[in-house]
PABA-632737 format. One line per field, with one value per residue (C-alpha): residue number from 1; x, z, y. Coordinates in nm, 3 decimals, decimal comma. Each point is the difference from the previous one (the first is absolute). Layout:
lumgu c(NUM	...)
xx c(X	...)
zz c(Z	...)
yy c(Y	...)
# end
This chain:
lumgu c(1	2	3	4	5	6	7	8	9	10	11	12	13	14	15	16	17	18	19	20	21	22	23	24	25	26	27	28	29	30	31	32	33	34	35	36	37	38	39	40	41	42	43	44	45	46	47	48	49	50	51	52	53	54	55	56	57	58	59	60	61	62	63	64	65	66	67	68	69	70	71	72	73	74	75	76	77	78	79	80	81	82	83	84	85	86	87	88	89	90	91	92	93	94	95	96	97	98	99	100	101	102	103	104	105	106	107	108	109	110	111	112	113	114	115	116	117	118	119	120	121	122	123	124	125	126	127	128	129	130	131	132	133	134	135	136	137	138	139	140	141	142	143	144	145	146	147	148	149	150	151	152	153	154	155	156	157	158	159	160	161	162	163	164	165	166	167	168	169	170	171	172	173	174	175	176	177	178	179	180	181	182	183	184	185	186	187	188	189	190	191	192	193	194	195	196	197	198	199	200	201	202	203	204	205	206	207	208	209	210	211	212	213	214	215	216	217	218	219	220	221	222	223	224	225	226	227	228	229	230	231	232	233	234	235	236	237	238	239	240	241	242	243	244	245	246	247	248	249	250	251	252	253	254	255	256	257	258	259	260	261	262	263	264	265	266	267	268	269	270	271	272	273	274	275	276	277	278	279	280	281	282	283	284	285	286	287	288	289	290	291	292	293	294	295	296	297	298	299	300	301	302	303	304	305	306	307	308	309	310	311	312	313	314	315	316	317	318	319	320	321	322	323	324	325	326	327	328	329	330	331	332	333	334	335	336	337	338	339	340	341	342	343	344	345	346	347	348	349	350	351	352	353	354	355	356	357	358	359	360	361	362	363	364	365	366	367	368	369	370	371	372	373	374	375	376	377	378	379	380	381	382	383	384	385	386	387	388	389	390	391	392	393	394	395	396	397	398	399	400	401	402	403	404	405	406	407	408	409	410	411	412	413	414	415	416	417	418	419	420	421	422	423	424	425	426	427	428	429	430	431	432	433	434	435	436	437	438	439	440	441	442	443	444	445	446	447	448	449	450	451	452	453	454	455	456	457	458	459	460	461	462	463	464	465	466	467	468	469	470	471	472	473	474	475	476	477	478	479	480	481	482	483	484	485	486	487	488	489	490	491	492	493	494	495	496	497	498	499	500	501	502	503	504	505	506	507	508	509	510	511	512	513	514	515	516	517	518	519	520	521	522	523	524	525	526	527	528	529	530	531	532	533	534	535	536	537	538	539	540	541	542	543	544	545	546	547	548	549	550	551	552	553	554	555	556	557	558	559	560	561	562	563	564	565	566	567	568	569	570	571	572	573	574	575	576	577	578	579	580	581	582	583	584	585	586	587	588	589	590)
xx c(0,000	0,285	0,142	-0,337	-0,015	0,344	-0,108	-0,317	0,171	0,248	-0,251	-0,255	0,227	-0,153	0,206	-0,017	0,150	0,290	0,081	-0,022	0,238	0,252	0,034	0,045	0,281	0,068	-0,351	-0,266	-0,369	-0,263	-0,183	0,271	-0,142	-0,310	0,219	0,157	-0,353	-0,049	0,311	-0,120	-0,371	-0,115	-0,362	-0,173	-0,107	0,364	0,096	-0,275	0,079	0,365	-0,061	-0,238	0,245	0,273	-0,218	-0,198	0,185	-0,093	-0,168	0,313	0,207	-0,240	0,024	0,378	-0,019	-0,225	0,242	0,281	-0,195	-0,190	0,198	-0,158	-0,070	0,208	0,306	-0,041	-0,043	0,315	0,205	-0,135	0,060	0,363	0,085	-0,217	0,066	0,308	0,198	-0,003	0,365	-0,083	-0,273	0,232	0,249	-0,277	-0,084	0,366	0,013	-0,327	0,097	0,343	-0,126	0,061	-0,217	0,251	-0,044	-0,374	0,036	0,208	-0,252	-0,281	0,202	0,070	-0,327	-0,266	-0,339	-0,273	-0,245	-0,302	-0,243	0,185	-0,036	-0,368	0,068	-0,044	0,239	-0,230	0,004	0,375	0,065	0,011	-0,244	0,237	-0,240	-0,328	-0,135	0,151	-0,158	-0,072	-0,090	-0,161	-0,262	-0,047	-0,258	-0,182	-0,058	-0,133	-0,176	-0,311	0,079	-0,313	-0,095	-0,084	-0,363	-0,128	-0,013	-0,345	-0,045	-0,293	-0,121	-0,282	-0,082	-0,038	0,260	0,172	0,057	0,192	-0,176	0,138	0,070	0,049	0,036	0,224	0,304	0,165	0,376	0,130	0,376	0,219	0,337	0,201	0,199	0,372	0,152	0,302	0,330	0,068	0,351	0,012	0,316	0,032	-0,100	0,210	0,310	-0,024	-0,036	0,289	0,245	-0,107	0,015	0,331	0,252	0,368	-0,073	-0,171	0,337	0,076	-0,268	0,209	0,293	-0,121	-0,045	0,325	0,181	-0,138	0,034	0,157	-0,241	0,181	0,356	0,293	-0,073	0,212	-0,024	-0,077	-0,278	-0,246	-0,212	-0,309	0,028	0,013	0,008	0,297	0,208	0,124	0,323	0,067	0,267	0,337	0,197	0,368	0,252	0,189	0,360	0,270	0,144	0,379	0,277	0,187	-0,103	0,261	-0,113	0,225	-0,157	0,012	-0,083	0,026	-0,088	0,017	-0,110	-0,273	0,000	0,380	0,023	0,319	0,088	0,011	0,207	-0,239	-0,027	-0,262	-0,287	-0,353	-0,338	-0,338	-0,377	-0,280	-0,374	-0,084	0,250	-0,043	0,367	0,315	0,244	0,367	0,322	0,372	0,346	0,240	0,376	0,103	-0,121	0,025	-0,263	-0,218	0,018	-0,149	-0,310	-0,084	-0,304	0,051	-0,214	-0,131	-0,145	0,078	0,238	-0,096	0,205	-0,049	0,065	0,045	0,018	0,025	-0,204	-0,271	-0,002	-0,119	-0,013	0,039	0,003	0,273	-0,188	0,253	0,371	0,222	0,370	0,229	0,361	0,234	0,373	0,132	-0,328	-0,305	-0,343	-0,297	-0,346	-0,307	-0,364	-0,284	-0,317	-0,152	-0,167	-0,346	0,121	-0,061	-0,381	0,038	0,118	0,212	0,007	-0,371	-0,230	-0,304	-0,331	-0,367	-0,264	-0,377	-0,156	-0,295	-0,118	0,009	0,354	0,156	0,294	0,223	-0,084	0,053	0,349	0,078	-0,108	0,255	0,276	-0,105	0,301	0,247	0,124	-0,096	-0,249	-0,199	-0,033	-0,313	-0,140	-0,354	-0,124	0,276	0,203	-0,217	-0,111	-0,322	-0,081	-0,286	-0,176	0,010	-0,332	0,004	0,162	0,122	0,371	0,106	0,350	0,191	0,370	0,119	0,273	-0,082	0,175	-0,201	-0,329	0,101	0,124	-0,330	-0,200	0,206	-0,035	-0,378	-0,026	0,302	0,247	0,357	0,184	0,298	0,246	0,204	0,372	0,120	-0,311	-0,276	-0,265	-0,209	-0,171	-0,303	-0,030	-0,184	0,204	-0,161	-0,075	-0,207	-0,101	0,241	-0,254	0,019	0,388	0,019	-0,246	0,112	-0,109	0,184	0,216	0,348	0,261	0,328	0,118	0,280	0,168	0,137	0,322	0,072	-0,058	0,302	-0,196	-0,350	-0,166	-0,354	-0,207	-0,333	-0,268	-0,343	-0,327	-0,365	-0,153	-0,258	-0,266	-0,220	0,047	-0,245	0,114	-0,186	0,039	-0,098	-0,172	-0,015	0,006	-0,157	0,052	0,098	0,067	0,290	-0,002	0,242	-0,176	-0,062	0,008	-0,269	0,137	-0,008	0,356	-0,024	0,297	-0,014	-0,245	0,149	-0,138	0,161	-0,113	0,129	-0,175	-0,278	-0,064	-0,072	0,328	0,189	-0,197	0,082	0,364	0,053	-0,186	0,205	0,321	-0,097	-0,084	0,329	0,190	-0,135	0,107	0,324	0,265	0,371	0,232	0,283	0,329	0,200	0,328	0,098	0,230	-0,120	0,043	0,063	-0,306	0,081	0,041	-0,307	0,107	-0,003	-0,277	0,040	-0,100	-0,288	-0,228	-0,245	-0,353	0,130	-0,123	0,288	0,006	0,262	0,002	0,150	0,047	-0,274	-0,245	-0,020	-0,118	-0,089	0,085	-0,075	0,311	-0,004	0,340	0,319	0,348	0,299	0,356	0,327	0,291	0,376	0,267	-0,139	-0,336	0,084	-0,288	-0,359	-0,292	-0,375	-0,172	-0,380	-0,276	-0,280	-0,338	-0,095	-0,338	-0,024)
zz c(-0,004	0,069	-0,351	-0,153	0,200	-0,117	-0,363	0,061	0,190	-0,276	-0,274	0,138	0,117	-0,072	-0,197	0,298	0,229	-0,228	-0,028	0,381	0,052	-0,252	0,107	0,381	0,058	0,356	0,143	0,049	-0,038	0,238	-0,301	-0,029	0,309	-0,201	-0,268	0,276	0,081	-0,357	-0,002	0,294	-0,089	-0,330	-0,108	-0,122	-0,312	-0,107	0,063	-0,219	-0,268	-0,016	0,036	-0,291	-0,206	0,042	-0,031	-0,309	-0,335	-0,245	-0,327	-0,184	0,172	-0,102	-0,357	0,022	0,127	-0,282	-0,249	0,138	0,045	-0,323	-0,329	-0,312	-0,276	-0,237	0,217	0,056	-0,373	-0,086	0,270	-0,108	-0,360	0,064	0,197	-0,156	-0,377	-0,100	-0,298	-0,307	0,046	0,344	-0,149	-0,251	0,271	0,184	-0,314	-0,044	0,353	-0,042	-0,324	0,094	0,033	-0,319	-0,133	0,116	0,353	-0,027	-0,102	0,307	0,223	-0,140	0,057	0,376	0,074	-0,222	-0,047	0,181	-0,211	-0,136	0,221	0,312	-0,086	0,103	0,347	0,277	0,285	0,252	-0,195	-0,036	0,364	0,237	0,288	0,295	0,286	-0,099	0,148	-0,094	-0,303	0,039	-0,333	0,176	0,187	-0,247	-0,217	0,307	0,140	-0,327	-0,178	0,057	0,019	-0,097	0,166	-0,152	-0,087	-0,311	-0,003	0,034	-0,099	0,114	-0,221	0,132	0,263	-0,247	-0,046	-0,330	-0,195	-0,326	-0,313	-0,246	-0,254	0,207	-0,149	0,289	0,132	0,336	0,010	0,357	0,016	0,222	-0,115	0,307	-0,005	-0,036	0,329	0,016	0,098	0,375	0,152	0,203	0,208	0,004	0,362	0,137	-0,193	0,096	0,366	-0,002	-0,160	0,146	0,363	-0,024	0,258	0,029	0,312	-0,216	-0,158	0,316	-0,088	-0,301	0,219	0,112	-0,364	-0,157	0,037	-0,166	0,177	-0,179	0,073	-0,193	0,104	-0,241	-0,318	-0,130	-0,369	-0,090	-0,261	0,021	-0,290	0,204	0,262	-0,111	0,346	0,209	0,196	0,346	0,071	0,315	0,240	-0,090	0,303	0,024	-0,116	0,253	0,052	-0,126	0,284	-0,034	0,225	-0,006	-0,080	-0,117	0,022	-0,095	0,196	-0,144	0,231	-0,127	0,167	-0,211	0,044	-0,235	-0,244	-0,045	0,077	0,203	0,173	0,385	0,198	0,250	0,221	0,214	-0,218	0,131	-0,162	0,096	-0,017	0,213	-0,064	0,217	-0,163	-0,314	-0,084	-0,008	0,294	-0,087	0,192	-0,087	0,141	-0,219	0,032	-0,053	0,072	-0,372	-0,072	0,277	-0,155	-0,326	0,164	0,315	-0,012	-0,042	-0,049	-0,330	0,163	0,015	-0,249	-0,217	-0,030	-0,204	0,155	-0,220	0,159	-0,243	-0,253	0,240	-0,003	0,261	-0,025	0,352	0,181	0,253	0,299	0,284	0,061	0,305	0,051	0,275	0,023	0,232	-0,048	-0,209	-0,176	-0,131	-0,085	-0,192	-0,061	-0,200	0,014	-0,245	-0,172	-0,347	-0,165	0,130	0,322	-0,170	0,040	0,381	0,268	0,010	-0,380	-0,083	0,137	0,219	-0,164	0,093	-0,236	-0,033	-0,312	-0,127	-0,246	-0,012	-0,066	-0,005	0,220	-0,309	-0,112	0,351	0,008	-0,347	0,099	0,282	-0,262	-0,232	-0,118	0,200	-0,279	0,194	-0,123	0,151	-0,118	0,131	-0,173	0,141	-0,207	-0,001	0,314	0,216	0,219	-0,175	-0,048	0,185	0,003	0,255	0,011	0,022	0,320	0,098	-0,091	0,264	0,153	0,164	0,008	-0,185	-0,257	-0,329	0,115	0,319	-0,196	-0,246	0,277	0,185	-0,316	-0,029	0,363	-0,016	-0,209	0,143	-0,272	0,005	-0,201	-0,167	-0,152	-0,316	0,024	-0,270	-0,125	0,137	0,022	0,293	-0,012	0,215	0,066	0,256	0,284	-0,059	-0,370	0,094	0,352	0,179	-0,006	-0,384	-0,026	-0,071	-0,291	-0,353	-0,109	0,273	-0,158	0,110	-0,068	0,104	0,055	0,257	0,003	0,335	-0,172	-0,057	0,360	0,221	0,310	0,132	0,331	0,126	0,264	0,112	0,025	0,026	-0,027	0,046	-0,298	-0,087	-0,247	-0,005	0,025	0,016	-0,224	-0,025	-0,103	0,229	-0,173	-0,343	-0,147	0,118	0,271	-0,088	0,182	-0,182	0,075	-0,121	-0,236	0,149	0,362	0,251	0,057	0,381	0,069	-0,100	-0,008	0,141	-0,179	-0,253	-0,042	-0,257	-0,145	-0,337	-0,035	-0,227	-0,233	0,005	-0,175	0,278	0,268	-0,149	-0,065	0,356	0,153	-0,193	0,114	0,364	-0,021	-0,176	0,310	0,219	0,050	0,087	-0,149	-0,019	-0,117	-0,185	-0,074	-0,293	-0,163	-0,357	-0,257	-0,219	-0,352	-0,299	-0,158	-0,333	0,159	-0,077	0,217	0,330	0,228	-0,067	0,217	0,240	0,079	0,291	-0,059	-0,236	0,057	0,013	-0,020	0,189	-0,131	0,291	0,012	0,266	-0,213	-0,169	0,202	-0,086	0,157	-0,065	-0,005	0,278	-0,059	-0,194	0,090	-0,231	0,130	-0,183	0,231	-0,014	-0,192	-0,342	0,117	-0,085	0,198	-0,086	0,200	-0,010	0,330	-0,006	0,253	-0,105	0,172	0,004	0,102	0,139)
yy c(0,000	0,239	-0,054	0,083	0,323	0,105	-0,040	0,197	0,278	0,063	-0,017	0,243	0,290	0,356	0,257	0,243	-0,260	-0,064	0,369	0,037	-0,283	0,113	0,356	-0,018	-0,260	0,075	0,019	-0,272	0,106	-0,122	-0,136	-0,265	-0,178	-0,089	-0,148	-0,225	-0,121	-0,095	-0,207	-0,218	-0,047	-0,133	-0,001	-0,312	0,173	0,063	-0,361	-0,140	0,238	-0,085	-0,377	0,008	0,186	-0,268	-0,313	0,078	-0,015	0,267	-0,094	0,116	-0,264	-0,275	0,110	-0,028	-0,351	-0,094	0,148	-0,222	-0,325	-0,026	0,011	0,105	-0,254	0,196	-0,020	-0,371	-0,078	0,191	-0,185	-0,337	0,054	0,092	-0,317	-0,271	0,038	-0,206	0,110	-0,213	-0,108	-0,144	-0,215	-0,143	-0,094	-0,178	-0,201	-0,092	-0,161	-0,193	-0,178	-0,131	-0,360	-0,191	-0,278	-0,259	0,122	-0,036	-0,363	-0,079	0,168	-0,217	-0,312	0,061	0,175	-0,170	0,156	-0,182	-0,201	0,170	-0,193	0,115	0,373	-0,008	-0,131	0,246	0,060	-0,172	-0,328	-0,013	0,065	-0,297	-0,035	0,066	0,065	-0,176	-0,311	-0,324	-0,169	-0,363	-0,178	-0,288	0,199	0,276	-0,185	-0,135	0,347	0,150	-0,283	-0,198	-0,367	-0,205	-0,321	-0,332	0,086	0,189	0,378	0,160	0,365	0,209	0,292	0,213	-0,253	-0,289	-0,276	-0,018	-0,326	0,007	-0,136	-0,241	0,274	0,317	0,345	0,120	-0,176	0,079	-0,006	0,020	0,059	0,202	0,150	0,079	0,324	-0,051	0,104	0,227	-0,148	0,012	-0,022	-0,311	0,045	0,382	0,048	-0,289	0,098	0,372	-0,081	-0,252	0,231	0,331	-0,114	-0,190	0,105	-0,055	-0,208	-0,261	-0,086	-0,198	-0,253	-0,102	-0,094	-0,344	-0,106	0,107	-0,338	-0,319	-0,332	-0,285	-0,294	-0,266	0,080	0,002	-0,180	-0,288	0,093	-0,358	-0,032	-0,290	-0,111	-0,095	0,274	0,365	0,150	0,115	-0,253	0,076	-0,180	-0,190	0,134	-0,128	-0,124	0,083	-0,248	-0,213	0,114	-0,229	-0,208	-0,027	-0,142	0,329	0,351	0,243	0,362	0,290	0,283	0,352	0,297	0,354	0,333	0,320	0,354	0,137	0,162	0,005	-0,382	0,052	-0,333	-0,009	-0,249	-0,155	-0,301	-0,171	0,096	-0,076	0,053	-0,136	0,031	-0,127	-0,025	0,296	0,240	0,208	0,050	-0,209	0,077	0,021	0,037	-0,026	0,064	0,204	0,032	0,359	0,353	0,083	-0,270	0,147	0,352	-0,143	-0,146	0,195	0,228	0,375	0,309	-0,131	-0,310	-0,373	-0,151	-0,307	-0,308	-0,316	-0,343	-0,303	-0,343	-0,290	0,188	0,109	0,384	0,250	0,379	0,145	0,331	0,059	0,155	-0,018	-0,061	-0,050	0,006	-0,122	0,113	-0,186	0,017	-0,163	-0,113	0,166	-0,137	0,134	-0,137	0,109	-0,095	0,064	-0,126	-0,034	0,297	-0,092	0,165	0,336	-0,058	-0,015	0,236	0,209	0,045	0,000	0,272	-0,075	0,026	-0,018	-0,150	-0,065	-0,150	0,209	-0,272	-0,387	-0,120	-0,349	-0,106	-0,036	0,351	0,142	-0,159	0,138	0,344	0,004	-0,044	0,279	0,212	-0,217	-0,227	-0,313	-0,259	-0,288	-0,357	-0,151	-0,315	-0,002	-0,293	-0,267	0,062	0,234	0,144	0,094	0,367	0,167	0,340	0,282	0,192	0,382	0,106	-0,346	0,047	0,249	0,060	0,280	0,080	-0,308	-0,058	-0,169	-0,323	-0,009	0,032	-0,275	-0,227	0,044	-0,085	-0,320	-0,080	0,038	-0,314	-0,189	0,093	0,119	0,269	-0,150	0,256	-0,058	-0,025	0,238	0,183	0,225	-0,265	-0,121	-0,343	-0,069	-0,373	-0,212	-0,121	-0,338	-0,050	-0,298	-0,106	-0,233	-0,288	0,009	-0,001	-0,367	0,000	-0,042	0,345	0,184	0,273	-0,103	0,269	-0,168	-0,358	-0,029	-0,343	-0,106	-0,084	0,372	0,094	0,070	0,082	-0,071	0,095	0,036	0,181	-0,143	0,275	-0,164	0,192	-0,097	-0,183	0,265	-0,090	0,312	0,369	0,293	0,291	0,328	0,358	0,295	0,289	-0,164	-0,347	-0,325	-0,258	-0,358	-0,319	-0,173	-0,375	-0,262	-0,239	-0,343	0,115	0,088	0,351	-0,062	0,137	0,363	0,235	0,356	0,226	0,243	0,352	0,228	0,334	-0,092	-0,333	0,134	-0,292	-0,372	-0,074	0,176	-0,193	-0,333	0,074	0,127	-0,297	-0,249	0,177	-0,013	-0,376	-0,065	0,123	-0,281	-0,358	-0,182	0,230	-0,049	0,278	-0,179	0,171	-0,124	0,112	-0,070	0,160	0,284	-0,133	0,217	0,152	-0,166	-0,339	-0,211	-0,287	0,196	0,120	0,374	0,290	-0,076	0,290	0,050	-0,134	-0,267	-0,353	-0,243	-0,375	-0,204	-0,365	-0,181	-0,380	-0,037	0,201	0,338	0,293	0,361	0,322	0,369	0,223	0,254	0,164	-0,033	0,128	-0,009	0,034	0,029	-0,070	-0,042	0,176	0,073	-0,143	-0,353	-0,142	0,101	-0,150	0,036	-0,044	-0,072	-0,011	-0,233	-0,030	-0,368	-0,126	-0,352)
# end
C-alpha cells in the first residue's frame, strides 16, 4: 500500500506546489505535513485503480500477440515452396541410385528369396500365424463335440409336426455331411522348453557331476571274436606266475641315489625305505659320507630338494625333508630323511581348507576335486577292484580345516580302503584293505597278487593276535544315508561287532563295504613277518616288490596259506649296498 501511495503522490502534484518547493530551499512549509500523511495512508480507491491497470492487458497488446502467433498464408506458401521443390539435377541423381541393380542381381534375389505361390497370396495374416495361446486341439474328441452321432435305428424327421418318410422316387435328397475346420498349428513344446531354459541356473550344473563318468560293466575286453556270440567277453583274473625255484640265486644289486634335476650322484649307505597300509607316502632315510653331499640335498629357502633312488630297477622320487649331523673327532656322520611327493598334499606343505558340497557329488568326484590344480591324480577302479563308489547328498560332505590328503584318506577310510601312493609319479591309488574277505581267500577266484615260495624266504616269524569271530555289524550314517545290518552269509549273525556310525556313510555301497571291512578284522589272526631278497624289476623269475593291501600266497609243504600285506620295508646295507632285503608283514587268518 505504501508503494501505491508513492506513485499517486508523485503523479498528482499541483503546479503551485512544485513552484513552492523549488523556490524556498531552506524552509519547510506547514503544508508539507499533509503530504507526509498522504505517504502513510493509501485509499482503497487508488489501490483498485492501480491494480486494475497492471492486471488487464490492453487490446493493443492482444493484437501484437496475434500478429506473432498466426502466420499469414502467403508467408507459409513462400517458405514451403522454397524448401520443398527439388531441382531437376537432384531428381536425376536419385534415379541414378535407384537403378544400379542389374538384371543379373535380380535373378540371384529370386533364387534366394523366391516369391510365394499364387494361392498363398490370398491367405491372411491370421491364418498363417500359429495358435500359440488357444486351447489344445484334440482330433479324437473334436468330431464328437460338434457332430451328431446317430444310433442303430432309422432317422425320423418331423416337419410341421408330422413325421417325414422318404418315397421311392423322391424329389428332394438330404445330404448330411460335416467338413471340420482345419485347425491352426499349435506349438506342442513351446511352454516346456521356454521354462526349462529360462529358469536354468548355474547351480544346476552340479546335477551333471554324478553322471560324468561311465561305468564299465563288463570289465576289460579280451578282443577275442566268437562266431556264435557277438557280445563282449569279460576275461577271468589271471593269477601271477609261480617264481622259479633254484638251488642258488645270484643277484647283483644296484643302488643309486642322485639329486634332481642335475642327477649328481651321492655316496650313501644304510638306505631304508618303506610303506605301510595306513600311510600315504613312502618313508626314506639314508646315511651319507661327506658334508659336500649334505649341501647338495639339504633343504634351503627354496624348499625341499628332490632325489631319485633306484634299487634293482625299482625307482622312487623323494623329497628330503630333514637332515642331521654329528661331528665327533676324528669322524663325522650325516643322515637325511624324506618321503615321496605325495607328502606335498599334507601338512605342512598343503594349506588347510573347509568344504561343503552344495549339490550331490560322488566320493570319486569329491576326491578328484581335492586334487584340482595340484598335478596329482587318483586311480580308483570302482568296478573290478573296489571299493564301490557312492553319492553324497547336498550338504553331506562337510569338513573344516583339513588338508587334501586328510580328506582323501577319510573318504577311503569310510569304506575300509587305503591310499597307496605311487613310487615315482604323482598318482594316488585307492584300494580296499581286503580286496576280498578273508573267508574267501582260499577260493579259486581270489585275486592273488604275489606268490612267495618258502624257498626264497630267509627269515620268518609270527605274532598271534586273535580277535572275536564277528559275523554281523550294524553300519549307519548320521544326518544322511541309510542304516544297514551287514551279516556274513551262511551265519546266524549272532556275534555282532561294535556298531559303526560315520557322517560320510551316505549310500548303500558305503554301508556294505564298511561292514565287510569290519567283519574282516575278526577271527584268529597271525601277523607273519618274512624276509626275502628284492629281485630286479626285469627278473620274471623272482617275487618282485610287494605293496601293502596285496594278497599274497605262501605255498608251504603243509598247505598253502594266504595273507594280506600290511607293510613293506626295503633296506640296502653294507659297503656299496651289497645286501638288499625286503621285509614284509602279512596278516594271516586261521
